[in-house]
N, C-alpha and C positions, 0 to 999 in steps of 0.2 A: 314415420319410421323413426326408431331412437335413434338418436348419431351418435355414435362411440365416442371415447378416447375421453381423456381427463380434462374437465372444462367445458365439453360441449353441454349443448340444451339439448331438452325434449320438448319434442312437440306433443300439443294435445289432441288426443285420439278423437275422431269422428264421434258426435252422438247419435248420428243415424247410418243406416245399412249403408254400405257401398254397392254401390251401384256398377255397373257394365263401364261406366265412364270412368268412374273412380280410381279402376284398378291399373294397375303398372303392366307393360309387357314383360315377362322376365326375360334377363339376357339370356343371350345364345349361351347353350346347355347348361342352363338354370333348370334347376326342377322345378314343379308348382308350389313345394313350400318356401323354393328362392323368391320367387313372384311374388307371394304372398308377403314376404318379408320387405321388400321394396315399394307395397303400397303406400302411398302418400297422399294424405288429402288436406285440405286447407282446415285450419280448425275452424270454429265458428268464430265469430266475431261476438264480443260480448263489453266492448268498448266504450259504448253510447253511455257519455259522462250523465252527471244529474241532470245537466241544462238543456240535454239536447232534446229535440223533437222526432221522438218514438226514435230513436237511435237512426235517423236519416244520416247518409252520409258515413255512417259507423263503418262498413264494410271497405271504404276506400283506403288507398296506401298511405296517403298522409295520414287518416285517422289512427293505423296500425302505426306511424313511424311516431306517434305525441304520446303513445303510450309509456307509461314507467316504469316498466319491465320489458322494454324493446332494449336488444342489445348497444344499438348504437348509439342511444342515447343515454344510456347506461356507460357507454365509454367513455363518451365526451365529458359528462358530467363527472365522471374519476378523472379524467382529466383536468379538468377545471379545479377540483379537489384537491388532487395532488400539487398543482400550480400554487394552490392560495397558502396549503402548508407549507408550499417552498419560500412564500413570500415570509412567510413569519421566519422562517430559519435564516433568511438573508436578513432579515431588520434583526434578528437576535445576535448574528456578529457582524453585523458595522458598530465599528469605533463609535462614530460618531453619533448615531440611535443610542449607543449605550451612555455616552457619555450627556446627551440632553435629557436619558431616562432617569437621571440624578436628581433633576428639580425638576421632575414631570409634574405634580400638582401645584409648581409654579406658575409654570409656561407649559401644559399640556400641547398646545401646537407645535411646538420644537421638536418634540420625540417625535410627532405623527407626519411632521415634513420631513424630518432626517430619514425615518424608517421608509416613506412613500419613495424619497431620491434614493436610497442605496436599492430598493427594489424596482425602481423604474429603471435605473441605470444597465443592473443587475440582466434582465430581461432583454432588454435593448440589444446590451452587447450580446448576448447569447443569440438574438435575430439577425444582427447585425453580422457576427462569423458563421453562422449557417446557412443565411439564404440570401441576404444582399445588404451594401453598407452604401448607403445613399451617398454617401462621400466621397465613393469611388469614381460617381460619374462623371465628376470634375475633371479628372483626369484624364476620361475616355480610354482608358486600358481597359480591352477586354478582358487581359488575365486577371486586374486587380475587381472588375466587375463581375466576373464569372467565378471566381474563388471561393467564396464562401459554399453557392451551392456545390460543387466541383468535389469538395471538401467534404459534404452531408453526402451524397453519391454515393463518395468511394470509404465510407466510414458505413453505408446503407448496405454497400454490395454484399459483404459476408453476412451481416446480419440476416436480411434476405435468405438465404441460401441456406443457413442454419436456422433460421426460424420454419422455411419450410421443413427441415427434415426433422422436428419436433412435432411439427403440426400433424406430420404424415402419418408419424407413428402414435399423434394421439386418435388420432379417426380408426387406429385398427388395435384400440385398445391398449397399446405401450407406451411408457413412458423413456425415453431417450432422454437419457442424463450425459451421456457420452458424446457429447459434441467436440468437448475441447479435446479428447483422443481420437477422433475420426479425422476433426482439422489437421491436428498435429501429424496424421500419419499422413493424411493427403498431400500437404505440405512437404512432408519427405518426400515421398514418391514423385511428384510432378519437379521439387525441387533438383533431385538426383538427375531427373532425366534433361532438365533443364544446362546442368551445368557439365556433366559428364558424356552425355551424348552427342555427336555429331550431325546434326540434320540440316536438311534444306528448310530456308525461312519459316513458309506454312506447316510444311510437316513439323517442325521442332515441335512447334506451339501447340500444334494438335494432339500430338503424342503427349507431350506434357500435362493436359489436358487431361488425355483418356487416361494417364499413368495415374494423376492425383487423387479422380474417380474410382479405380480400381482399388486405390489404398484405402479411403474412406470407407468402399464398401467392403469389401474385405475386413476391415475392422468392427463395422456395424453390424455386418454377418455372422460374425462370430458371437455377438451375444443374442443374435435370434436364432442360432444353431443350440448356442446353450438351454436358449427357453423352451425350445421346439422337443429336446432329446433328452433335458434332464429337467424340466421345470424351472430352472433358476432363474431367480426374476430379474426381471433388464434393468431395474434400477441398482440391486449389488453388480452385476455383473459389470456395465456400464462404466461405472464408479471405477471398478476395479479395472479395468481398463484403460481410461482415464491417465491415473496413475503406472500403467506398463507404458503407457507412449510418451508420456514425461519424462520420465527417467531413460528409454531408449534413446529418446532424444540426445539426451544430455549425454548418453556415451557416444553417440554418433559422433557431438561436436568437439570431440575431442579425439576422435579417431583423423589420422594420416588419409588422406582423400576425400574426405568429407569437410573437413576441416582447413577453413583458409589457411594457408600460409601468414606470416612464420610462425602461427600455430600457437599462439600467444594469449588469445581470444577464443570464445564461445561462440563463436560465425563458423557459416559454410561458404563453401565457395561461389561466387554470386552465377546467378544465371546468367545466361548467355544473351545477349540483346535481340538476337531471331527466335528465344524462346518466350521472351516478353510479349504479356499482351499488348497488343495497339493502346494509344491516349486515343481519346474521342474527340476532344477540345484543343486539341494542339500538344505540343509535350511540354509547357509550363504550367499547364494545368491536370491535376493528378487523375483525373477521371479514367477510366478504361475499360476497354470494352467488357469485362466483366460484369459492368451492371447490365448489357445486355443478355449476358448467360443467365443470369439473375430473372429476369423477367422472364426470359424463354422457359427457366426450370419452372416460374410460377404460373406459367399456362398452361406447360405439361402436366404438371399437380394436378391443376385444376380438370384438366381434360382426363385424366389417370383415375380420379374420385368420382366425375360425376359423369361420366361417359363411356368408361371401359368395363369388361365383366371381374378385370382383377380388381379394379377399385370398388365394385359393386360388392364382392366378397370381404375386401380389408372393412370395409363399413359395418358390415355385417356381423363378423367377427367382433368387430371393436361394438357392436351393440349388445349382442349376446353370442358369448362362443359356444355355449349350449343348444340353443337353437342352430345358429351357423353349423356345427357338425349333424345334428340332425337331421338338418337339411341335405347334407352328403358334402359338406364342404370339407376341404383338409385344412383345419386350420394351424397346424404344425407348420404345414407350407405357407401360408400365408404371415406367419412371423417371421418366419427366414426371409420370406420377399420383400417385407416392408422394412426391415430393418438393413437389408443388403441396400435398398434404395434409398433408404435414410440416411445410410453412413455416407453412399455418393456422392448425396446433397452438401452433406459437410465436408467431403474430398474435395469438391468443389470450391468452398468457400477457402478451403485451405489455398487451394490452386491460385483463388484470386487475391489471397495474402504474397505470396511468392511471387506468382508470374505478372501481378499488375503493380501492387504497392510497394512491398520490401523487395530491395534486389539480392538478399541471402536470409538465408535459414537463421534466428535466434530462440535464444531459450524462450519469449514471449510472444511466439509466432502467431501462437491463438488470441491473442489478445484481449483474453476472456470474453472471445465471444461466440464459444459454444456455452457458458451460462446464458449470458444475456439473451442467445436464442431461445430458450425457456421461455423469458419473458414478452419477446415479441411471437411467439406463436400463441401465449396465451391471451397477448391484448389484439390479436388479430383474428382471435376465437378460433383458432384455428381452419381457418378457411385461406384459401392461397392470396385472394385479393384483398383481405385483411392483413395477412400478414404482410406483403407488400408495401402497404400504408405504414403500418405498426412499424416496420424496419427503416423507414424512409423518416418517421420521429424521431427515433433512436439514433438514427445517422445523424441527424441533425443535433441533436441534445447534443451528442459526443463533438461534434464539429465545434457547436456553436461555444462549449464549456471551455475550449483554449483560450478564446477572444474575451469570454467574460472572465477568467483568472487572469489575464493580460491585462485587461481594460480597468477593473472594475476589482482587483485582487479576489475573488469568489471564489473558492476552493472549487476543483473538480468534482471533488466526493459530493456536490451538493448533487450534483446531477446524477448520481447513483441514487442516492438519497430519493428523489423525485421517480426515479425510475421504478423502485422497490413500491412508496405510496403508491404509483398508478396500479402495480400487480395486485398490491393489498386490496385497495378499493374496488377492482373489479372483479376479486374473490367474494368480496361483502356487499354484494348490490342492495341489501335492506339496508345498510351504513351510509350509503348513498343517498338511497330513497327515502333516510329519515333526514340526513340533513338537507337537503332540497325540497324536502316537503313533497316529493312526487310518489302517488300513491301508485302500486301496482294496477294495472291493466285501467287507470286512471287517466284523464288529459293532462298532461304538462301544463298546456296553455292555462286551464281551469287554475291550475296554483298560481300561476304567472300574474293571472286577474287579481286573484284574491288578496295576491301578497303575502308578507311575510307573517301577517297577523291569523293567520287560520282560517 
């Protein structure tokens, strides 16, 4: 079956006739045409390398994992390549390396040594700021030991939710660029309920979460309705809605009742304590229950796409809207439905920001998450599990970049460059294959065995 959405892959069609065991039962209420669209077969395996014995074991899972065009392998190689380019940029920006390069031909090892030291220190600081700092074990403080991973999870939570929003729209053939606006509106709805309403402890946080999800869903639903009703392209409408949400927030931050007294700064009233998401590892560490919500949302997206009738229809529309319409599916309703859900997920990301991370709304409450979510969805290949892993990676980069700046002076902008490089290399698999000498449908093990001489 064709997997719909931007950046998705297409499975190779079967070469032989489809038998009874190959067909998939149509979903409840689906027509026979729909059942035919959902047929999935295992593509023939032609991965046996030149040195294999009559292709023995070529159909094994390990053999498929070693293909040069395997998405997991290509993603890993793209990460490695982005890290290598980032290392070159670190070396170029290092003052000691530049100073040693002035007499490179007299003592080349000085330049190489300075460059390696700069790259090693920068990446070590990135690791210590995002995973664990070995020196913290001597203190015996749980806060010091778990602090880096806590910051990674805090940064990853809204990225996962935003990435799921973009990935879900991808699978239905839509490109949701409106994450920024949906996060802002979700934060506005949740924040207002958090500081303006007086509710019991558990009820207050649940109502605030529901309000934020509703706000994001409504903002995303506008783009879906315009797409279904008028055919307006979702990229244009979501970008315009971002501007509207951004300026609406600026207006609210200057309005009495929303703006915090004494009304001298563009900041909202703080959210009440009983509307805040509880911390998971104690009050000294910032990781909060929004992480659990993000993981549950990923599980829900997986079930929706792979186990529900609605998810089947969304994937069918994303694969070929004309074929889906011929099969009796209501394409316009699918557009509205997927944008409502996608907007709700971004609204939850806004809730994680205002109810978990920040005590009050400011003009930069979205923190660039709406656009980084696109990168997370692309890196995750549009799948919930991959999106979670990509969100954790980007959360680690965000958390570690702060330590990298403070310890080595490496600019935080370098992390954004590395993120952009990751997307570029994932979008250009032929480039990655050429750099690492990995042939499509070939065994990467053979390449490593032959070495770099080809």
